[in-house]
N, C-alpha and C positions, 0 to 999 in steps of 0.2 A: 367342417362345416360353416368356416369362415365364407364361403361360396353357396353355402346353402342358408346360411344369414344374414348376408353382411355385401352380398356379391349384386351388381349392377341387374338383376332382374329376379332379386329377392324381395329390399325392399323391408327389413331388419324385422320379420316378422316374427312373431312369438315362439316359443319352443313346442307347441305342439306342432305349426306348422312347418319348422325349421326340421322337426322328426320326418315330417312326411317326405319332404325332400329328397332327407339324407335315407330314408329306408329305403328308397326306390333305387338304388347302387351300393347301398353299403349295408353290415351290420358289424357287431362287435358286441363283446359280454360289458356291461353296464354300459349301453349307449343311450339310453334313457334317461341317464342322470346325468352322464356328461354334455349329451347337449343340451338340457335344462341348465344345468351350472355357464355352462357356452354363454346364453343367453341372456343370462340374469345378469353375467358377468361384462356383458358387452357394455363400452361405454358412451357410443350413440343414445340404444335404447334407455339407460340411465339416465343421461340429458335430459329424452325428449319425453317420459314417462308422464302420464293421464297425473297431473296432479290434484284431479277433484276427489279422489278416494280417500284422501286424507283429509278426516273428518275437523273440523273448522271449530277453534273453541269460544264458545258462550260470549259474548260481549257483557261486563259488568258494567256497573254506573262507575261512573268517575267522581272524585271530590272536586265542588266544585269551590274554588279559590276564589274569595271576594274583598276579602280584606290587605288591602297594597299593603307588601312585606311582612305577610304572616308566614309565605312561605318563599324562599330564594334559593337558585340553584349558584354557587359559586365553582370556579375554576381557576387552574393559572396556565396560560397560553404560553409555554420559551422551550427551551431557551432560543431566544431568536437571534442567527445571526445575520450580517454585522451589529452590531449594539448601538441605540440609537447616540447621537449626540454629546447626549449627559449622561451615556453610562448604563441606559435600561436594557437589562435583556428580556425579561418576562413581562408580563401584563394579566393583573389581577380580575377578572370577570365576573360578575356578579351581576344575575336577570332576573326581578320579578315575575313571580309566577301570573298574579294577578294582573298586573297593568302593562307587563314587557319590558318595564323599564330597565336601560342595560347601564351599569358602569361598569369603564375600567381606568385601571390605576396602574401607570408605571412601578417597574419597582428591578433594583437595580440587580435583587438576591433575592433565593428563598432559603429561608433559616428560618428555626426556633426563634432566635432570638429578633425577630421581625415583629413575628406574630404579638408575642407577650409586650414588645414598645408600641403596638400598634391599640394594645385592649387597656394598656393603662394607661392612655389618651382621656 
């Protein structure tokens, strides 16, 4: 089956063509299902299959965010090694969706106590 499907002169053709090549010299019970399974499990064929058969998801309207700081993205980057000269190991990132304004705040540690003290300001 490998020579009939993946050999130099075979070119990874589909199950039908591979069956035709094997039928010329061999036959066994359940041959069609064995060859079909072999072709469908071929690593090269799975990577190069035509991707156009899968229907695309329709595009939907995205909400336009036009008021600055109405919606922001927040993330914590780290733990960063080595720490800065002042001992900062994390970076709190904030990016505004409307203006793309970014703010980075260095942090020495991340814990709930830090968040509670930040809110009390």
